[in-house]
N, C-alpha and C positions, 0 to 999 in steps of 0.2 A: 192381610193386606192392608196397607195405609193408603191414604188418598193419593199419595206420591207414586204408588204403584198402579193406579187404576190407568187403564187405556184412554187416550184422549179420543175424541169423537174422530172419525175420518175426515181428512181434508185432502183436496186436490194439491199435487206437488206444484211447487213455485215454478212459474214460466214467465218470461218475458212476454210484452205484449207490444206489436209493432205493426204499424199501418193497417190497424184494424183485425188482427189476428194474432193468436197466441203462437209464439214461435220458440225453438230450442236455440239456445245460443250456440256459439262456435266453441267457446272454451270450457274449462271443467267447472266442477261443482265445489260449493265450499260447504264444510261440515259445521252445522250449527249445533252447539251444546247448551243443554238447559242450564242457566245461571243458577237455578235453585238446587240441582243435584249434581252438576258436572257431567251428566250422561249425555251422549251424542243422541240426537233424535231426528232431524230432517235435513235435507240439503237445499242449498240455495245455488242457482246457476250464477256463474261469473261472465257477465257480458264483457266481451273484448272490446277494444277500440272499434273495430270493424262492426261489431254488433251495435255499438253507439252511434256510429256513423249514420248506419242504415236507419235508427230510430231518429235522427235528427233530420236526416233528409226527407224521411216521411213526413214529419212535421213541417219541414220547410216547404214541401209541395202543398200541403194541406193548408199552408197559410197563403202561400203566394198565388196558387192557382185554384184554391177550392172556395166553396161557398162561406165558410164558417165564418171569417171576420166580416163579410159583407151580408150577413143575415140580417133582416128585420128584427128590432128588439123582441118582438111578440114571438117569433120563430125560435129565436135562441132561448128564450124562458122557457118555452113549452118542451124545447130538446133537454134542458139541464134540470127543470124541477122535479122529473120523477126520482131523480137520484136520492132526494132526502127521504122520500117514501122507501127506497129500496134500504137505505141505511137503517132505518127505524125498524123494518121488516126483518132485518138479518143483524139486529144489534147484538144478540146473544152470541152469536157465531163470531162477530168481530171482537167481542171482549175476550172469548175464549183464545182466539189467534194471538190478540194483543198480550195476554199472560203467557202463552206458550212462546212469543218471540222474546220477550223482555224480562219475564219474571214478575210483572207487576201483579200485586194481588188483586184477584177478581173482584173483590169487593170495591176496592179503591178505583180499579179501571172502568167498573161500569157505573161509578158515581158520575152524576151528570157532567161535571167539567172535564172529565177525561173520556166521555163516553160517546157511542154512537148517536145518541140523541142531540148531544151538543154538536157533532159533526153535521148532523141533518139541519139543524138551526143554522149554521155557518152557511150551508149550502143555499138554504132558502134566503138568508140575509142577503147574500151576494147576488143571487138570481132577482132580487127585488131592486137592486140598483140598475139592471140592464137597460131598463127604458128611462132611466132618470140621469144618464151619463151625458147628457146635452152640453154643448159649449155655450157662446154667448155671441151676442151681436152688438158690439159697443157703438154708440152714435159717432159720427166724424167728429175728430177732436177739435178741429178749428176749420175756419174758412179756408186756411192755407192747405188742408188735407181733405180735399172734397171725395173721400173714399168711404166706403161701407166694409168693415172688417167683420169677417165671420171666423169666430175661434172654435174649432172642432177638436174633439176627444177621439182618438182612435187607437185600436190595439197597438200594443208596441211590437208583436212579432211571435217569434218562436221562444219559448221560455224553457231554461233547464232548471229543474228544481231538486234540491237535494235535502231530504228529509232526516232527521234524528231518530234514536231508537226510543226515546222516552215519549209516551204518548202518542203512538203512531195514528191512532184513529183520529184524533183530534188534528194533529200536525199535518197529515195528509189533506184533510178537507181543507184546512188553513192556507194551503199554498194552492191546491189545484182548482178550488172553487172560484175565487177571485180571477184567476188567470182565465179559466174559461169562460166566465161571465163576461169578461172585458173582450172577448173576441179572439184571445190568442190561441196558439196550439202549444202543447205541452210534452216535453220529455221528463219523466220523474226517475230519479235514482233513488231509492230508500236505504236507510241504513240497513246493513246485513241483519242486524237484530230487530227489523221491521218488517222483514220481506213477506211474511205470512199475510199480515194485514194488507200490505200493499197489493199483493197477489189477487186478494179477495176484493179489493176495491177495483182491480182491473176487470175482473169478473162481471162486478156489478155495473160498472161504466159501460161494458161491452154490451150490455143490455139496453143501452140508450141509443137514440137514432142520431148518433154522430158520424160524420164523415169519416172515412179511414186517415189516420194520420193525425188528427186532432188530439188525441190523447195516446201516449206511448209510455211503457214502463220498461226499464232496464234494471236488473238487479246485479249486486256483485260487492267487490271490496273497494279499497281506495283507489286502485287504479281504474276501476270504471267511473267512480265519480270524478277522478282527475281528467279523463277523457271526455266526459261530459262537460265540465266547467269550462275546459279549454278549447272546445269545438267551435270554430269560426262561425258555424251556421246558426248559433243562437243570438238572439238580440237581447236577452235579458237573463240572468242567473239569480236565482233566489235560494239562499242556502241558510240552513241552521245548523249549527254544530260547534267544534272547538274553535278557539279563537286563532290557533297556529294554522289550522286548515283554512279557515276563512281568510287569513292574510294571503295564504296561497292562491287562493280564488280570486282575490283583488289583484294580485300581480299578474295573472293570466288573463284576466278580463280585458284590459286594454280599455278601449274606449266604450265597451258594452255596457249597459246599465246593471248594477247590483243591487240586491237587497239582502241585507246579512244580519243574523242574530247570533251572536257569538258569546254568549254567557254572561255571567255577571258574579259580583261578590257583593250582595246586596245586604245593606245594614237594616236593622231594626233598632230604632233610637227610643229607650224607655226613659221617660221623665219620671221624676219622684212624685208628681202629681197623677200618675196613671189611675184612673178609676179603680180597676181591679189587676193588682200587680200579679196575683196568682195565675190569672187567666191570660195575661200577656206573657209571663213566662212559660207557661204550658203551651201557649200557642207558638211561641220561637222555638221551642225543643221539638214540639210535634212537626214542625214544617219540614225538619231534617230527618227525624226518626221514624215517621210514619209514611204510608203510601209508597213513593218511590225511593224512600230512603236517602232524601238530599240529591237524588239525581234528576234535580230540576233546575233550569238556568235562572230562574227568577227567585229561587229560595232564598230567605233570609239568612244567610249562614253566618253573619256578625252581628251580635248583639251588642250595642253600645248602651251601658245602663249608668244612670246616674247614681253616684255613691252612697247618697242616702237610703237607697233601697237595694243596692248590689248584692249583698249577701242573702236577703230574702228572695231576690230573683233567682239567684243560684240553688237555693234550696228547692223552690218550686220546679225550676227547670229540671233538676235532678229526680225529683220525685215523678215527673212525667214519664220517664224511660221504663217505669215499671208497666206502663201500659202497652209496651211494645210486644207484639208476638210474632216471631219468626216461624216459619214452617212452609208446608205446601202452599204456593200461592193460589190453588183453586180452593182451598179450605176458607171458608168464610170466617174462621177465626183468626186468620193469618191477618195481620196489619201492615206489614211492611216488606219490602222487596229486597232480593239479593242485589249485590253490586253486579253490573252486567258481563264483566269479564274477570278471570283470577288477577290479570295485569292491573286493572283498574282497582281491584280491592287492595293489592299490595301497595298501590300508589297513596290510597286514603291512609292506610296504616304507617306508611314511612312520613306522610305529612304530620301525623299525629305524633308519632315519635320525635321528630324534630322538634315541635313545638314543646314538646316536655322536655328535651334536652335543653332548649333555649330558655326555659324558666317557666312555661305554662303550668298552671295548676290543674292536673287531671282529676276530675270530680268522679267520673264514672266511665265505663268504656275502656276504648283504646286498643282493643284487641280483636281478633277473629271471633266468631260465634259459630255454634254448632247446634241447630236447633233439635230438639227432641224429635227422633225418627227420620229426620233429614239425612240424605247422604252425604258423606264426607267431603265430597267435592264441590259443594256449594260454595257460592262467593258471598258469605255473609260477614258482617262487619257489625260489632256491638254498638249500639247508640253511644255517642261519645260526647262529653260536656268538658270543655277546657276554659278555666278562668284565667284571668290575670294575663291575657294575651297582650304581648307588645305588638303595636300596629305594623311594625317592621318585620314582624315574623312571616314566612310564607304562608303559615295557615291563615293568616288575616288577610293576605293579598291574592292568593292563588285561588282558582275555583276548585273546591276539593271534590264535589259529586259524590258525597257520601254523607252517612249518618253523624256529622259532626258539627257542633255550634261551638263556636269561638266567642267568648265574652270578654268585652273590654269596658273599663271604668271611665267615666268623664265627669266633669265638674259643673259645667255651664252649657247653656245653648250654643255658643259660639264654637265651644271645643267639640260639641256632638257634630256639628254640621262640618267643622275641619276634619274630623276623623272619617265621618261618612263619605265625604268628597275626596277623600285621600287615595281611594282606590283608582286603578286605570279603568275599572268597569263602571258602567252606569246604567243598569237596567231595571232595577227595581228597589224600593224601600219601604220601611213603615215607620210611623210615627205614633208612639203610644203616650197620651196626655189627655188630661181632663180640661185643658185650655184649648178651646177651638181656635181662638186668635193665633196661639202658638202654632198648633198643628198646622194650620194654612201657611204661615209664615215660615215655617221649617220646610213644610213641603215644597214651598216655591223656590226656597234657598238650594235645595238638592239638586245636583247635576244627575238626575236620573230620568228615565223615560217614563216610570210608572211609580206611584206613591199610593199606599194604603194607610188610612187613619184608622188607629187603633184595631189594626188587623191586616192580613195581607191584601195586596191589590188583587180585585176581582176581575177576571177576564169575562167579557161577553162578546158575542159576535159583532156587537156594535161599538166596542171599545177600542182604539188604536192601541197596539201594543208594540214596543220595540225600545231601544236603548240609546244612550249617549256614548261617548267616547269609545273604548275598545269593545263596548257591548255590540256595536254594529251599527248599520244605517238602514234607513226605510221603517216602515210599519207594516203590520199584519192587523187586520180587524179594522172595522168602521170604514167610512167613505175613503180613508186614506189608504187602506189595504187594498182596494180594488184599482184606485189611482195609480199604484205601483206599477201597474201594467197596462197604463194608457199613455199615449204621447199626445202632445198639444200641437195642432197645426192651425196656422192663420192663413186666411184668405182674405184679398183686398180686391174690391171692385170699385173701379172710378165712376163717380156720380156726375161728372161734367162733360 
């Protein structure tokens, strides 16, 4: 018996959570298929539009009539703080569910940046802001305006949160914690490939002393998400996912507030004075080949490399692929994930085939992979390196979401910046150089929300994360993250 054949620890069936209790939805269930094996395993309830409506109405009542948005800061802190302890206490279980949901290797999913420990830190960080969200009392502007102004910060209202499949332990906390800390009520719709984690979160949140309707969970497919995003009872929509879906969210939002993280085509810019070229190349390749196999919005999937070190960079990047180990995601030796669905895997392969047909130089990979001992139905794609990519190729412009690195040569700093900014996206970037002045100069010129110097951008609970251009609007993390869920009110009092 291989590790893939071992039974998973028992888990509760996925259910919706509405108005303070677990409920069965009206509609049918969707069959989840393990992306590593192609085998059907558990089912996910599909919440109908009526189910979504009940959840939003519960959240609306809890905000308009309940105590939650008006609680003194100390009481809201005391209510939310235990969630961090619960996440740490149930970390191993959440990591297991995450791997079962989307095939992320258990060793990668339990590493700090994807883990329940990080999620707990996110909760604690935002809880810490609750009693520090005061407004201001600016003095009278002039003798002609004898008024005292009070600038107040208030919760925005009912929030609809739609989360992606990759890194659900982190993503759930990143959306729910600041919304609840701000005094909002929430309805969450997770990706169908993150429903196990979301259901366990609901069970843990149910242990908190929150009024009914403050937190609600509805699971399902795209129609469920569309019903939530389009519901007129929401005041705010926060969404992470594909650009085309995010554009539909914006179209249906009308005058409601939105926060969107819609992906990226992030560049790494490698100059010929990079202190360690081998490390830079291996880092670039490992970002797409290890962990989630490139299924991360901020991954640097374009490497722009100065011509003097171009071929040496390619040699080191190709060598890194020997470190990839596919197989049972619960096996500690497995380094990299399957693609989440067969359709997504086929799309990755089509983009690679198109790049080669258009003149790209395929150095390694480019086809499906079958790990030893794995079931034939797994969605595995070989780690792929393509050189001499023309910036006009789809592989250089579209978000691949697979283990593919496209490499483009450049001559000088201006060309590198022009190529980097040539994408419609602007989520993240990396600058690799031994010249600190150049690193900061180029970093400031890049039209992107985050930049890492001599490595990828490192997210922490206190650092804002988000993008420019087609990568979205709004920020998660830092003070900016909780302010996404606050409104500003100004009251004036005449002094004469």
